[in-house]
N, C-alpha and C positions, 0 to 999 in steps of 0.2 A: 742854550739862553740862561740868562743870569736870573735866578729867581731867590726872591727874599720873602721867606716864611714869617710870618710876627703872629706870634703868640704869649698870651700870660702866663700859660704854666708849661714848665719843661723841663727834663733832667738836671740836676738829682731829683728833682721832684716826680713820686711816684703817681700815678694815675693813669685813665685812658687816654686823655688829652696828650697828656706827653709826651707816653708811648706812642701815640699814632702818627705824632708831628714828627717826631724824631727817626719814627719809621720810614715816613713817608720822605723825609729829607735824604736819608741814605739811601732810599731806591730810586730817589729822582737823579742821584748823584752817580748810582751804578748805571744810570742812562743815561749820561753823558752831559748833564749840565751842571751848571755851577750855582749850589745854594747855600746863601746867608741865612740864618735863623737870627731875629731877634727878637728876645723875652726880658722882661725884667726879673725873672726866675735868678738868683744868686748862684754862683757856681764857677766851675773852669770854663776859662774861653777856648779852649781847645777838648774836644772830645774825641775818643778813639771813632777813626774814620774822617773821611773827606770836607764833612759839613764844616761852616765857619759857623760861629756862634757869637756873638754880639749882647753883650750882658745891660741893659741900662733900668737900674732901678726906677721904680716909679715916681721918685722926687725928679727923675729926669726923660719925664715924660716929653717935654718939650724939644728934646734935643731929637726924636723922629724923625723931621723933615732933612736934619744933618747925616744921619745915617743913609736916609735915600738917596741924598747928595753921591755920599761916597760909595755906596756901593752900585748905584747907577743899575737898577734891575732894570729888567724887561718885561717883568708883572709881578704884582707884589700878590702872596696870596694870605690873608688874614684868617686864622682861627680863632672865633669865637663862642664862647661859653655865655651864660646870665650876665655876668660881670664880666666885660676884656677893655678896660680901660687904655691900654696899651694900642692893642690891635683896633680898638675902633681909630684910635688918634693915627693909625698907620692908614688907615681906608681914607680917612679926610685927605691927609700931607698926598696920600697917593691919585686920589682925584685932582687936588690943586693943581697935581706936576703932572698931569696928564698920561701919567701912568697904566698900562691895563692891570684889574684889580677883581681878583675872584675872592670868594669871603663865605668861607665853609663854616655852616651853625651846627654845634656839636650838641648841642643841648635843648631839650622840647621848652618851648615857651610856655610858660603860666598864663591862663588868663588874666589876672592882675598884673602881670607883666607886659602883655604885650599892650595894655591899656596906657601902661606908663608911658611903652614907646611911640604907641601913637600919638602922646601926649609931647613927647621931646622932637617928634619929626616939625611940630610947628618951628623949629628953634633950629636943627640940624637938616632940615630938608633931606634926611635919609633916602627916603622913598624916591625920589629922584636923582641919586648918584649914579654916573653910568657904571655899575659894577655886576659882575657876573654872580648873583648869589646860587649858592648851593646849602644842601641840608642833607647830613649824613643817612638822614633814614626817610621814609614817608611819614612816620610817625612825627617826624621833628620839623619835616615841610609843611604837615597839615598846622601844627601849632605857630609856623610864621605867617602865613594866610594872613591875618589881620594885619600884621607889623609892615609887611613889604607891599608895593603896586602889583606885583606879580606872583605867580607861584614860581620857587626855586626849583633849582634841578636837585636831582639826587646823584652827590657823589658820595659813595658808601664807603668806609673804613677798609682797611686790608689787614690781613693777617698772611703768616708765611703757610703756607699750606704744606711745603717742605717737613716743617719743623710739626706742624698738628696734623699729622697723618693717623690714620686708623690702626689701630692696633688688632691681632687676633680675636674674634669672640672668644670670651673666658670659658672654659669646658663645662661649668657649673650653670652656664648662661640658662639653662631648662629646668631649672630648679626655681621656686616661687624665695622670695628675699629681693631685699635693696639696698647698694649702697649708694647713697645720694651725695655727691659734690656741690656745695656753693662757692662761688669764687667772688668776693664782691667788696665794698668798703664798708666796715661798721659804722653806718652814720645814717640817719633818719632820713637821707631822700633813697637809701637803696633799701626799706624796709625790712632791716633784718630781725625785728622781734616777730611780724607776719613770717617769716622763713621760722623761726623757732616753733611759731604756734601749728602753722603747716605738720612742720616734724612731730611735734604733741600729738596731735589731735590723727595723724597718720598711723603713730606708733599704738592709739588707742584704738582705731578701726580693725586693725590688722589682728589675725589672731595670733596667740602668743607663741605657737611653733613656727610662725613667719618673720625669720629675721632681718631688722632694720639697725642700718649706722650710718652715719653721717658727719661729713668731714665740708668743716665751712673754712676758709680759707682767706683771710683778709685779716686789717686792723681797721683802727679809727676809734672817734669818742665815746661809744657804745660798749667797749671791748668788756667792761666792767660791771656793767648794769647786764649785759647778757650772759656772762659768767655766772652772777647770782640768780638768773632766771635758771639756767640748767641746775643748777644747786638746789632751788628751792622745789624744781618737780622732778627731780630724780631724774634726770638725763643725762649727767657726765661719763656715767657707764658706755653710751653708746651714741652721743652728739661729742666731737670734738674739734676746738677752736684754736685750730692751727696756725693762726698768724699769718705775716705775711709770708709769703713764698717768692721765689725766683721763678722764671717761665720753666726751666728743665724741672723744677720739683714739681711745678701745677702739672706739666705733663704725665708725670711719675703716678701723681695721685689720679689724672683723669684717666689711665690707663686702667685705674685701680677699682674705678668705679664704676656703674653701670647706670646713674641717671644723672641728670643736671637740673638742679632746681633755682631759679630766677625770680624773686618775688615782686620784685621794683614793678610799681607803675607809674613810673618816669622814665625810665629806660631809654634813651633816645636811639642807642644802637644796641649794646650787649656786646663789646668784642668776647668777654670771656665764655658767653652763652655760642657764640660764632666758631670758638677756638674749641667747645666743648661736641659743639655739631661736628666739627671737621674732622673730630677723634671718632665720631660715630655714635656720639651718647645721646638717646633721647633729652630730649631739653624739654622742661616743664614750666610756663613761663606763663606771661599776662598778653591778654589780645590788646592791642590800642598803644603795642609798645615798639620798638626800633628792631627787636627780635622777630616778629610778626614777618619781616624784610625777605627772612632766612629761614623760617620754622614755618612750616602749614601743619597745623593740627592735625593728628592722625598719620602724618607722613613723617616730617622731620622731628616731632616731637607731641607734645600736647600743652595746647593754650585755654587758660580759664578768664573768666571776669570777675574770681571772687577768691579769697581765701580756702574757703568751702571748696571750690573749684581745683584749686592747687592740690589739696588735699585729695579730692577724688582720683585725680591723675595719680598722682604717688599710690592711691591703692590698686588701681590698675596696676599699675607698673607691676609692683611685688606682687601682686597675685596670679596675673596673667605672663610667667614669662614667655609664650609665645609671642603677644605685642611688644614686649620692650624688645625681642630678638629683632620682630620684623622692620623696626624701624631700625634698629641699628645696621642691619644689613643695608636698609635702604640707603641712611647715613655713610655707611662704609663705599658702597659701590655709586654712589653719586654726590662726590664733594663739591664743596660750594666756590666752584670755580670762579664764578662773579667777582668773587670777594678775595681772589689770590694780589699779591703784588704786582703782578704784569699787566693784570687786567685794569687794575684801580689806577695806576700809574700812566698807563695809556687813557685814561676815562678823563685823568688831573690833567694832560697833556691836552687834550680835546678841549678842556673849558680855559687852558691858559689860551689858546688860540682863536677861542670864543671870543674872550673877552678883549684880546688884542686887536680882533676885527671888529667889534663895537667901539673901540678907542680912537681906530684910524678912520669908521665911519663919522664918529662926531668930530673930529679935527678937521675932516675934508667939509664937514656943512657948516662950521662955525671960522673956515677961512675966507 
């Protein structure tokens, strides 16, 4: 099958959508498909591997129909975030050309954005487009209900379960104490100051003899202010802002930690949290996010409704090593196979087939 993946952000840019689309394209190629990626992100047209990359700057959005003509895809798979002009243009062009379309939404849509999309539907008519709409999580799908004519299907992100595999439980697992790892972009959407507030409150509530340290992986516009926060509150001796790290380095850090913290409220999926859960770590995160698709509170981790709730959970994990070990053993013996690339690729292919069938039925009705 000839597949055109369209995404507004792609390597060499670094981020969740970029990593996911690149990995999905590579996995589809391994499955025997011919995959081209169309993106406005600047970079080399040839990257390692069999995926063809076509880079069309935003100023050349009008060239999208020409790319469709050149590639002649059997299906277009558009990946959309809150603002995705090239992906939206590709969906419109593919619909006009009677090409089957799967559109995957990777971000939770806030109410004000949903209201804006409802207004633009008067011009675009996107609710009536013959598109196979999908979302990366149940939380993301719920946020799309006011925007689409019907509920989208769930097409989750994937991880390499051979790479993110559990390590043996640490010898000191039965001792009180906690090494918390967080992996996220240091930007407002990811709530990095909530992260530090939770860590600070946890340290205040723990007995002095219970050790606590934290490593925060990631970079972004809030880095300097977070550093000042750590200095101001005397946290630099036990909280490390580690900056951006490559996957191999993140895996090594996960193997040294014994809990993972994800404070964001707008987390549409939570790839880093899934990687941590795959390696066995208890995940502490918020209810109502995409993380709830693979973390049940009390089983794979602990979910909370507030910053105070997140703090409560960290205190429990630090002071109750038996709880921490029980969650870790469960995670190690029950891997999240639903999110392995073999399952995700098969599910993606199923959506492609459904989109093609819908397009065939539409063509038959209009004949």
